[in-house]
C-alpha positions in Angstrom: 0.0 0.0 0.0 1.5 3.3 -1.0 0.5 6.7 0.5 -1.1 9.3 -1.7 1.1 11.8 -3.4 1.7 15.1 -1.8 0.2 18.1 -3.6 2.5 19.3 -6.4 4.2 22.5 -5.5 5.0 25.3 -7.9 8.7 25.1 -8.9 11.0 27.4 -7.0 12.7 28.0 -10.3 9.5 29.4 -11.9 9.0 32.0 -9.2 12.3 32.9 -7.5 15.7 33.8 -8.9 17.2 32.5 -5.6 17.2 28.9 -7.0 20.8 29.0 -8.0 21.8 30.3 -4.6 19.8 27.5 -3.1 21.7 25.1 -5.3 24.9 26.6 -4.1 23.9 25.8 -0.5 23.1 22.2 -1.4 26.3 21.6 -3.4 28.3 23.1 -0.5 26.9 20.6 1.8 27.7 17.6 -0.4 31.1 19.0 -1.3 32.2 18.7 2.4 30.9 15.1 2.4 33.0 14.2 -0.7 36.0 16.0 0.8 35.7 14.2 4.2 35.5 10.8 2.5 39.1 11.1 1.3 40.8 13.9 3.2 41.5 11.6 6.2 43.6 9.3 4.0 46.6 11.6 3.9 46.5 12.1 7.7 46.6 8.4 8.6 50.5 8.2 8.8 50.5 11.3 11.1 47.7 9.8 13.2 49.7 6.6 13.6 52.7 8.6 14.9 51.0 11.2 17.1 48.2 9.1 18.6 50.0 5.7 18.4 47.2 4.2 16.4 47.8 0.7 15.2 46.9 -0.7 11.8 43.5 -2.0 12.9 42.6 1.4 14.4 43.7 3.2 11.3 41.5 0.9 9.2 38.5 1.7 11.4 39.1 5.4 11.2 38.2 5.0 7.5 35.9 2.0 7.9 33.8 3.5 10.7 32.8 6.4 8.5 31.9 4.2 5.6 29.9 1.9 7.8 27.8 4.6 9.4 27.3 6.3 6.0 26.0 3.1 4.4 23.8 1.9 7.2 22.0 5.2 8.0 20.9 6.3 4.5 17.8 4.2 4.1 15.9 5.3 7.2 17.0 8.9 6.7 15.0 9.1 3.5 11.8 8.0 5.1 12.3 10.3 8.0 12.9 13.2 5.7 9.7 12.5 3.8 7.8 12.4 7.1 9.3 15.3 9.0 10.8 17.6 6.4 13.8 17.3 4.1 15.1 20.7 5.0 14.8 20.2 8.7 16.7 16.9 8.7 19.3 18.1 6.2 20.1 21.1 8.5 20.4 18.7 11.5 22.7 16.5 9.4 24.9 19.5 8.5 25.0 20.6 12.1 25.9 17.0 13.3 28.7 16.9 10.7 30.1 20.2 12.0 30.0 19.1 15.6 31.6 15.8 14.8 34.3 17.6 12.9 35.0 19.8 15.9 35.2 16.8 18.2 37.5 15.0 15.9 39.9 18.0 15.6 40.6 17.8 19.3 40.4 14.1 19.9 43.1 12.7 22.2 43.0 9.0 21.3 42.4 6.7 18.3 39.1 5.6 19.8 37.8 9.1 19.9 38.8 9.7 16.3 37.0 6.5 15.3 33.9 7.7 17.2 34.1 11.2 15.5 34.4 9.6 12.1 31.4 7.4 12.7 29.3 10.4 13.7 30.6 12.2 10.6 29.3 9.2 8.6 25.8 9.7 10.2 25.8 13.3 9.2 26.9 12.4 5.7 24.2 9.8 5.4 21.7 12.6 6.1 23.2 15.1 3.8 23.6 13.0 0.6 20.0 11.7 0.0 18.1 14.7 1.4 20.1 17.3 -0.5 19.2 15.4 -3.7 15.6 15.0 -2.6 15.2 18.8 -2.3 16.3 19.5 -5.9 12.9 18.8 -7.5 11.3 21.2 -5.0 13.7 24.0 -6.1 14.0 23.4 -9.9 11.5 22.9 -12.7 11.6 19.8 -14.8 13.5 21.6 -17.6 16.2 22.9 -15.3 16.5 19.8 -13.1 19.2 18.1 -15.2 21.5 21.1 -15.0 21.0 21.2 -11.2 21.7 17.4 -11.0 24.9 17.9 -13.0 26.1 20.6 -10.6 25.2 18.5 -7.6 27.0 15.5 -9.1 30.1 17.5 -9.9 30.2 18.7 -6.3 30.1 15.1 -5.0 32.7 13.9 -7.4 34.9 17.0 -6.9 35.3 16.3 -3.2 36.9 12.9 -3.7 40.1 14.0 -5.6 40.3 17.4 -3.9 40.2 15.8 -0.4 43.8 14.6 -0.5 44.8 18.0 -2.0 43.3 19.9 0.8 44.5 17.4 3.4 48.0 17.5 2.1 48.1 21.3 2.2 46.7 21.4 5.7 49.2 18.9 7.0 52.0 20.8 5.5 51.0 23.9 7.5 49.1 22.7 10.6 48.6 19.8 12.9 46.6 16.7 12.0 43.4 18.0 13.6 43.2 20.6 10.9 41.8 18.0 8.5 38.7 17.9 10.8 38.7 21.5 11.8 38.6 22.5 8.2 35.0 21.3 8.0 33.7 23.5 10.8 33.6 26.9 9.0 32.3 25.2 5.8 29.4 23.5 7.7 28.6 26.8 9.4 28.4 28.5 6.0 26.3 25.6 4.6 24.0 25.7 7.6 23.4 29.5 7.3 22.9 29.2 3.5 20.5 26.3 4.0 18.4 28.2 6.6 18.1 31.3 4.4 17.8 29.8 0.9 16.1 26.4 1.0 12.3 26.1 0.8 10.9 25.8 4.3 8.3 23.4 5.7 7.4 25.9 8.4 5.9 29.4 8.5 8.3 32.3 9.0 6.4 35.6 9.3 9.6 37.7 9.5 11.0 36.0 6.5 7.8 36.4 4.5 7.8 40.1 5.0 11.1 40.3 3.2 10.3 38.0 0.3 9.1 39.0 -3.1 5.6 38.2 -4.2 6.8 35.3 -6.2 8.7 33.9 -3.1 5.5 34.3 -1.1 3.5 32.2 -3.6 6.0 29.4 -3.3 6.2 29.6 0.5 2.4 29.6 0.8 2.1 26.3 -1.2 5.1 24.8 0.5 4.0 25.2 4.1 0.5 23.7 3.7 -0.1 20.5 5.6 -2.1 18.1 3.5 -4.0 15.0 4.7 -1.2 13.0 3.1 1.3 14.8 5.3 -0.7 13.9 8.5 -1.2 10.3 7.4 2.5 10.0 6.6 3.5 11.3 10.1 1.1 8.9 11.8 2.2 5.8 9.9 4.1 3.2 12.0 7.8 3.1 11.5 9.2 -0.1 10.1 11.5 -1.0 13.0 12.2 -4.6 11.9 13.0 -3.5 8.4 15.4 -0.9 9.7 17.2 -3.5 11.9 17.4 -6.0 9.0 18.8 -3.4 6.6 21.3 -2.1 9.2 22.6 -5.5 10.1 22.7 -6.7 6.5 24.6 -3.5 5.3 26.9 -3.7 8.3 27.8 -7.3 7.5 28.3 -6.4 3.8 30.5 -3.4 4.5 32.4 -5.1 7.3 33.1 -8.1 5.1 34.5 -5.9 2.3 36.7 -4.0 4.8 38.3 -7.3 5.8 38.9 -8.4 2.2 42.1 -6.4 1.5 43.7 -7.8 4.7 42.3 -11.4 4.8 41.3 -12.2 1.2 38.1 -13.3 -0.4 38.4 -17.0 0.8 39.1 -16.3 4.5 36.4 -18.0 6.6 35.5 -14.8 8.5 35.0 -12.9 5.2 32.9 -15.7 3.7 30.8 -16.0 6.8 30.2 -12.3 7.0 29.2 -12.0 3.3 26.9 -15.0 3.5 25.3 -13.4 6.6 24.9 -10.1 4.7 23.2 -11.9 1.8 20.8 -13.7 4.2 19.9 -10.5 6.1 19.4 -8.4 3.0 17.3 -11.1 1.4 15.2 -11.1 4.6 15.0 -7.3 4.3 13.7 -7.5 0.7 11.1 -10.1 1.6 10.0 -7.9 4.6 9.7 -4.7 2.5 7.7 -6.5 -0.2 5.1 -7.6 2.3 5.0 -4.7 4.8 2.1 -2.2 4.3 4.3 0.7 5.3 7.9 -0.3 4.2 11.1 1.5 5.0 11.7 1.7 1.2 9.1 1.3 -1.5 10.5 -1.5 -3.7 7.7 -0.9 -6.1 9.8 2.0 -7.4 11.8 -0.7 -9.3 8.7 -1.5 -11.3 9.2 1.8 -13.1 11.9 1.3 -15.8 13.1 4.9 -15.4 13.9 4.2 -11.7 15.2 0.7 -12.3 17.5 1.3 -15.2 18.5 4.8 -14.1 19.6 3.4 -10.8 21.5 0.5 -12.4 23.3 2.8 -14.8 24.2 5.1 -12.0 25.6 2.1 -10.1 27.7 1.0 -13.1 29.0 4.5 -13.6 29.8 4.8 -9.9 31.6 1.4 -10.0 33.8 2.6 -12.9 34.6 6.0 -11.4 35.3 4.6 -8.0 37.8 2.2 -9.6 39.5 5.1 -11.4 39.7 7.2 -8.2 41.1 4.2 -6.4 44.0 3.5 -8.7 44.9 6.8 -10.4 45.9 8.7 -7.2 48.2 5.8 -6.3 49.7 5.9 -9.8 50.3 9.6 -9.7 52.0 9.4 -6.3 53.9 6.1 -6.4 54.8 5.9 -10.0 55.0 9.5 -11.2 56.2 10.8 -7.9 53.7 13.6 -7.1 52.8 14.6 -3.6 49.2 14.7 -2.2 48.6 18.3 -3.3 50.0 17.7 -6.8 48.0 14.5 -7.1 44.7 16.2 -6.2 45.4 18.9 -8.9 46.1 16.3 -11.5 42.9 14.4 -11.1 40.8 17.5 -11.9 40.6 16.8 -15.6 38.0 14.2 -14.7 35.9 16.9 -13.1 36.5 19.2 -16.1 35.2 16.5 -18.4 32.1 16.0 -16.2 31.3 19.7 -16.3 31.7 19.9 -20.0 29.3 16.9 -20.3 26.8 18.6 -18.0 26.5 21.5 -20.5 26.4 19.1 -23.5 23.8 16.8 -22.0 21.4 19.7 -21.3 21.2 20.2 -25.1 21.5 16.6 -26.2 18.9 14.9 -24.0 15.9 16.9 -25.2 16.9 16.2 -28.8 18.1 12.6 -28.7 16.6 11.2 -25.5 18.3 9.6 -22.6 18.1 6.2 -24.3 20.7 7.6 -26.8 22.7 9.9 -24.7 23.3 7.5 -21.7 24.8 4.6 -23.9 26.9 7.2 -25.7 28.2 8.4 -22.4 29.0 4.9 -21.2 30.7 4.2 -24.5 32.9 7.3 -24.2 33.7 6.4 -20.6 34.7 2.9 -21.7 36.9 4.4 -24.5 38.6 6.6 -21.9 39.4 3.8 -19.5 40.5 1.5 -22.3 42.8 4.2 -23.4 44.1 4.5 -19.9 44.6 0.7 -19.8 47.4 1.1 -22.4 49.5 3.1 -19.9 53.2 2.1 -19.5 56.2 3.4 -17.6 57.0 5.8 -20.4 53.6 7.4 -20.3 53.6 10.9 -18.8 51.0 12.9 -17.1 49.8 14.4 -20.4 48.5 11.0 -21.4 46.8 10.5 -18.1 45.1 14.0 -18.3 43.8 13.1 -21.8 42.1 9.8 -20.9 40.8 11.3 -17.6 39.2 14.1 -19.5 37.6 11.6 -21.9 36.4 9.5 -19.0 34.9 12.5 -17.2 33.0 13.5 -20.4 31.5 10.0 -20.6 30.8 10.0 -16.8 28.8 13.2 -17.1 26.9 12.2 -20.3 25.8 9.0 -18.6 25.1 9.9 -15.0 23.3 13.2 -15.4 20.5 11.8 -17.7 20.3 8.6 -15.6 19.9 10.5 -12.4 17.3 12.7 -14.0 15.3 9.7 -15.0 15.4 8.4 -11.5 14.3 11.8 -10.1 11.5 12.1 -12.6 10.1 8.7 -11.6 9.7 9.6 -7.9 6.3 10.4 -6.4 6.1 13.9 -4.9 5.8 12.6 -1.3 8.5 9.9 -1.5 11.5 11.7 -2.9 13.5 11.1 0.2 12.8 7.3 0.1 13.8 7.2 -3.6 17.0 9.2 -3.3 18.0 7.2 -0.2 17.5 4.0 -2.1 19.5 5.3 -5.0 22.3 6.6 -2.9 22.5 3.4 -0.8 22.6 1.1 -3.8 25.3 3.3 -5.4 27.2 3.3 -2.1 27.1 -0.4 -1.7 28.0 -0.9 -5.4 31.0 1.3 -4.9 32.1 -0.5 -1.8 31.9 -3.9 -3.5 33.5 -2.5 -6.6 36.5 -1.1 -4.7 36.9 -4.4 -2.9 36.8 -6.4 -6.1 39.0 -4.0 -8.1 41.4 -3.7 -5.2 41.8 -7.5 -5.3 42.4 -7.3 -9.0 45.0 -4.6 -8.6 46.8 -6.7 -5.9 46.7 -9.7 -8.2 48.2 -7.8 -11.1 50.8 -6.2 -8.9 52.0 -9.4 -7.3 52.0 -11.2 -10.7 54.7 -8.9 -12.1 56.7 -7.9 -8.9 60.2 -9.4 -8.5 61.5 -9.7 -5.0 64.2 -12.3 -5.5 67.2 -12.0 -3.2 65.4 -9.7 -0.7 65.3 -10.6 3.0 61.9 -12.0 4.0 60.8 -8.9 5.9 61.7 -6.6 3.0 60.1 -8.9 0.5 56.8 -8.9 2.5 56.8 -5.1 2.7 57.4 -4.8 -1.0 54.5 -7.2 -1.7 52.2 -5.3 0.5 52.0 -2.2 -1.6 54.0 -0.2 -4.2 54.7 2.5 -1.6 56.1 -0.2 0.6 58.3 -1.4 -2.2 59.5 2.1 -2.8 60.4 2.5 0.9 62.4 -0.8 0.8 64.1 0.2 -2.5 65.2 3.6 -0.9 66.5 1.9 2.2 68.4 -0.8 0.3 69.4 1.5 -2.7 67.8 -1.0 -5.0 66.7 0.7 -8.2 65.8 -2.6 -9.7 63.1 -3.2 -7.1 61.6 0.2 -7.6 61.4 -0.3 -11.3 59.9 -3.7 -10.9 57.3 -2.4 -8.4 56.3 0.5 -10.6 55.9 -1.7 -13.7 53.9 -4.2 -11.6 51.6 -1.5 -10.3 51.0 -0.1 -13.8 50.1 -3.7 -14.9 47.6 -4.0 -12.0 46.2 -0.6 -12.8 45.7 -1.5 -16.4 43.8 -4.7 -15.4 41.5 -2.5 -13.2 40.9 0.0 -16.0 40.2 -2.8 -18.4 37.6 -4.2 -16.0 36.0 -0.8 -15.7 35.9 -0.5 -19.5 34.1 -3.9 -19.8 31.6 -3.0 -17.2 31.0 0.4 -18.9 30.4 -1.3 -22.3 28.0 -3.8 -20.7 26.1 -0.9 -19.2 26.0 0.9 -22.5 24.4 -2.1 -24.2 21.9 -2.5 -21.3 21.0 1.2 -21.4 20.4 1.1 -25.2 18.1 -1.9 -24.8 16.2 -1.2 -21.6 16.1 2.5 -21.0 12.6 3.9 -21.8 12.3 5.8 -25.0 11.3 9.5 -25.1 7.7 8.6 -26.0 7.4 6.2 -23.1 8.8 8.7 -20.6 6.6 11.4 -22.0 3.5 9.2 -21.7 4.2 8.4 -18.1 4.6 12.1 -17.3 1.3 12.9 -19.1 -0.4 10.1 -17.1 0.9 11.6 -13.9 -0.3 15.2 -14.6 -4.0 14.6 -14.0 -3.2 13.2 -10.6 -1.2 16.3 -9.8 -3.9 18.5 -11.1 -6.5 16.7 -9.0 -4.4 17.0 -5.9 -4.0 20.7 -6.4 -7.8 21.2 -6.8 
């Protein structure tokens, strides 16, 4: 049983020029999430020295954030639909800022792990709810552009995180990588309070608004019977527990994979438990009258294939962002700051694609543009898979730009399809489901691609003649091999390690290319045509008109 749709609201874009400032507030909030996901990586060696954190604690400084982020997103969407997207988003931003402040002055590894877990909870609130607000701010014709900017902000944070982190560590203490978030969250919080459409009345604010803004606010603050029914609906506690346990087991199992391998009994047991729990969650959601997530969304081809394409794209891009920074640092010899700068062509390609897709999709349809984007993405990573030790950064910048172009052409129309399929009153549930599936796909992708990278690296690495301890350090990572080579003045080991890493990277990029080509074929076959999508929109319009009457 699904709840009736909320009344359709007039688009913020049709009545207020503040829509782009509102978008800036939303992108600022997701930018800090992207930054925080990777900024901590460059601080781990310093944390190990200053706080005496062991390897397991360092692993959980990263893993705790990822776990909390993955687990919390599903219930957050439903809560946002019930109690207000803006309200919960602002709470999430505030929580993010407070956790950052606590992490900056933490005195032990356990405190840092706790701060990172709370940061993950804040991020889990920010990501889906900021996306859910976009259709309330922008009209249908401008929504793809807004999605492109939002996507670019999330993607920009990942490579820029190490850049910012490296600069901060060069000038300040390790806590600065946390403290950096605080003024940004304060700015995002202030911008959100002022610019985002509100669910509550604000007499003082209304007096200062333009007539057009008042029209939007009047419609926005009305409480419909659907609102009241939604708030009174019982919360699916068992579904929440099943999803939390299943996602926890899945993420925890993937965290163990790099250390213990896929065949380790603990890894296998955890992944089997995850499969069982998530299967139970799906069965529960299909039968429950008021589910945590509405799995009937997958009956709409726009949601189903838009989500799957977004997962495929995320898989490929996460693979690229996993291996390329390591290549730039370990093989080409750039520092963290220089590495962050050199990954930016990927974002440049994405922004160029955002502009191009705005013109292409209305003419050609998503069924043409998305496969084209996936094919270009595949071409970019296949080109990258031809990298050898003689390839310089210019070659890397070329294929990264091409990959970013394909990334944007595929993900922006796919996400627009998903957003266009969501009922007015369930955007939070829909975006939470989309973000969770993408997140889990990225986690599994990095685990699988990381194993492939390790296989390719070890297959080509030569450690003959090295002491056992030195050989183990060299096999552990390319940076470990470089350290051993410097200590022993062994240029042959350094050359072997670099060649082996490039071989492993090329295997990863080849896998990303194959996945992208598969996604291109599936998109060309299964994405709805323009006529189908238009017909569904036309069928929905009478319902909206009736709800406004």
